Residue frames relative to the residue before (quaternion, step in Angstrom):
aa qw qx qy qz dx dy dz
M 1.0000 0.0000 0.0000 0.0000 0.00 0.00 0.00
T 0.3932 -0.7301 0.5109 0.2266 3.56 -0.82 0.98
L 0.6677 -0.4914 0.3758 0.4141 3.54 -1.30 0.29
R 0.6297 0.5358 -0.3290 0.4563 3.58 1.02 -0.77
E 0.6658 0.4957 -0.3025 0.4685 3.59 0.93 -0.88
L 0.6262 0.5327 -0.3278 0.4654 3.58 1.02 -0.81
H 0.6635 0.5114 -0.3013 0.4554 3.56 0.92 -0.95
R 0.6695 0.5008 -0.3049 0.4562 3.58 0.86 -0.92
A 0.6632 0.4999 -0.3038 0.4668 3.58 0.94 -0.90
A 0.6693 0.5080 -0.3045 0.4485 3.57 0.93 -0.86
V 0.6597 0.4989 -0.3132 0.4666 3.58 0.92 -0.86
R 0.6388 0.5326 -0.3207 0.4532 3.58 1.03 -0.75
N 0.7874 0.3643 -0.1605 0.4706 3.58 0.95 -0.90
V 0.4574 0.7111 -0.4505 0.2867 3.61 1.20 -0.04
S 0.2830 -0.7356 0.5937 0.1621 3.53 -1.12 0.77
A 0.4706 -0.6882 0.4747 0.2820 3.59 -0.86 0.92
N 0.6758 0.5091 -0.2893 0.4476 3.60 1.18 -0.40
S 0.6789 0.4966 -0.2884 0.4575 3.60 1.18 -0.10
P 0.3006 -0.7768 0.5262 0.1713 3.63 -0.30 1.21
K 0.6137 0.5553 -0.3500 0.4389 3.58 1.07 -0.71
E 0.6685 0.4801 -0.2956 0.4850 3.58 0.95 -0.87
N 0.6471 0.5199 -0.3255 0.4529 3.58 0.97 -0.79
A 0.6291 0.5168 -0.3324 0.4760 3.60 1.03 -0.74
W 0.6437 0.5169 -0.3209 0.4642 3.56 1.01 -0.80
I 0.6367 0.5188 -0.3239 0.4697 3.58 1.01 -0.79
R 0.6421 0.5122 -0.3260 0.4680 3.60 0.95 -0.84
W 0.6471 0.5100 -0.3214 0.4668 3.59 0.97 -0.84
L 0.6782 0.4943 -0.2867 0.4620 3.57 0.86 -0.98
T 0.6362 0.5141 -0.3203 0.4778 3.58 1.00 -0.82
G 0.6407 0.5279 -0.3186 0.4575 3.58 0.97 -0.83
M 0.6517 0.5038 -0.3094 0.4751 3.58 1.00 -0.83
W 0.6535 0.5137 -0.3096 0.4617 3.58 0.95 -0.90
Y 0.6727 0.4943 -0.2940 0.4655 3.56 0.93 -0.93
A 0.6115 0.5391 -0.3533 0.4589 3.60 1.03 -0.69
R 0.6382 0.5165 -0.3199 0.4729 3.58 1.02 -0.79
C 0.6495 0.5176 -0.3124 0.4611 3.57 0.97 -0.87
R 0.6594 0.4991 -0.3091 0.4696 3.60 0.96 -0.87
K 0.6245 0.5359 -0.3424 0.4534 3.59 1.01 -0.76
L 0.6528 0.5028 -0.3104 0.4740 3.58 0.97 -0.83
D 0.6144 0.5382 -0.3460 0.4617 3.59 1.02 -0.74
M 0.6824 0.4834 -0.2892 0.4659 3.58 0.93 -0.88
E 0.6960 0.4729 -0.2729 0.4664 3.59 1.05 -0.70
L 0.7969 0.3050 -0.1400 0.5023 3.59 1.03 -0.75
L 0.7489 0.4249 -0.2365 0.4502 3.56 0.70 -1.07
W 0.6643 0.5189 -0.3241 0.4295 3.60 0.85 -0.91
P 0.6679 0.4738 -0.3344 0.4665 3.67 0.80 -0.78
S 0.6243 0.5322 -0.3357 0.4629 3.57 1.09 -0.68
C 0.6399 0.5094 -0.3201 0.4780 3.60 0.96 -0.86
L 0.6748 0.5161 -0.2885 0.4417 3.56 0.91 -0.96
S 0.7004 0.4734 -0.2833 0.4529 3.58 0.92 -0.83
Q 0.7389 0.4304 -0.2353 0.4620 3.59 1.06 -0.66
A 0.6219 0.5445 -0.3462 0.4438 3.60 1.21 -0.35
C 0.5427 -0.6367 0.4430 0.3222 3.55 -1.18 0.56
D 0.7962 -0.0179 -0.0121 0.6047 3.60 1.20 -0.41
L 0.7337 -0.4449 0.2942 0.4209 3.56 -1.33 0.19
D 0.6483 0.5321 -0.3303 0.4330 3.61 0.94 -0.80
H 0.6596 0.4895 -0.3090 0.4793 3.59 1.00 -0.77
A 0.6236 0.5281 -0.3366 0.4679 3.59 1.05 -0.72
K 0.6521 0.5015 -0.3096 0.4769 3.59 0.98 -0.84
A 0.6400 0.5245 -0.3249 0.4580 3.59 1.00 -0.79
A 0.6517 0.5073 -0.3119 0.4697 3.58 0.95 -0.84
F 0.6625 0.4885 -0.3048 0.4791 3.56 0.95 -0.86
A 0.6331 0.5452 -0.3288 0.4403 3.60 1.02 -0.79
V 0.5956 0.5559 -0.3684 0.4478 3.60 1.01 -0.73
H 0.6723 0.4751 -0.2921 0.4868 3.57 0.95 -0.86
A 0.7043 0.5065 -0.2852 0.4076 3.57 0.69 -1.12
F 0.7172 0.4478 -0.2661 0.4630 3.59 0.90 -0.84
N 0.6954 0.4002 -0.2807 0.5268 3.58 1.30 0.02
D 0.6159 0.5456 -0.3293 0.4632 3.57 1.30 0.12
P 0.4602 -0.7029 0.4638 0.2811 3.62 -0.69 1.02
A 0.6012 0.5710 -0.3665 0.4220 3.60 1.07 -0.63
W 0.6969 0.4283 -0.2681 0.5089 3.59 1.03 -0.70
M 0.6755 0.5015 -0.3078 0.4445 3.60 0.91 -0.82
F 0.4896 0.6490 -0.4161 0.4074 3.58 1.29 -0.29
L 0.6588 0.5154 -0.2937 0.4627 3.59 1.16 -0.65
G 0.4996 -0.6123 0.4469 0.4192 3.57 1.15 -0.64
R 0.6305 -0.5849 0.3640 0.3576 3.55 -1.11 0.72
A 0.6572 0.5209 -0.3222 0.4394 3.61 0.92 -0.86
A 0.6657 0.4970 -0.3045 0.4660 3.59 0.94 -0.85
V 0.6304 0.5167 -0.3342 0.4732 3.59 1.02 -0.77
H 0.6362 0.5258 -0.3231 0.4629 3.57 0.95 -0.87
E 0.6593 0.5015 -0.3106 0.4663 3.62 0.90 -0.85
C 0.6413 0.5226 -0.3251 0.4582 3.59 0.97 -0.82
I 0.6777 0.4901 -0.2932 0.4632 3.56 0.90 -0.92
E 0.6480 0.5190 -0.3186 0.4574 3.59 0.97 -0.82
G 0.6897 0.4935 -0.2727 0.4544 3.59 1.12 -0.65
L 0.4959 0.6725 -0.4286 0.3436 3.61 1.24 -0.15
K 0.0651 -0.7896 0.6100 0.0113 3.55 -1.10 0.82
């Protein structure tokens, strides 16, 4: 079973009354989002960098995606901003 399938099954079956299940869902969601962010860094960032006229435009293009993506917003706005500022 893939991580995506596990996440979908867990979200479908979660009980609002079970803190243990909710913690497991948060953990699983965090793992899924980390995978999504890794793919963004491996695929989207190089694409932004190659198509932009300079580094600032590439960061701006990536920021548009990151600030509208739940996987990035899961980290919080300040953490996303720090990640984008650190891109080279």
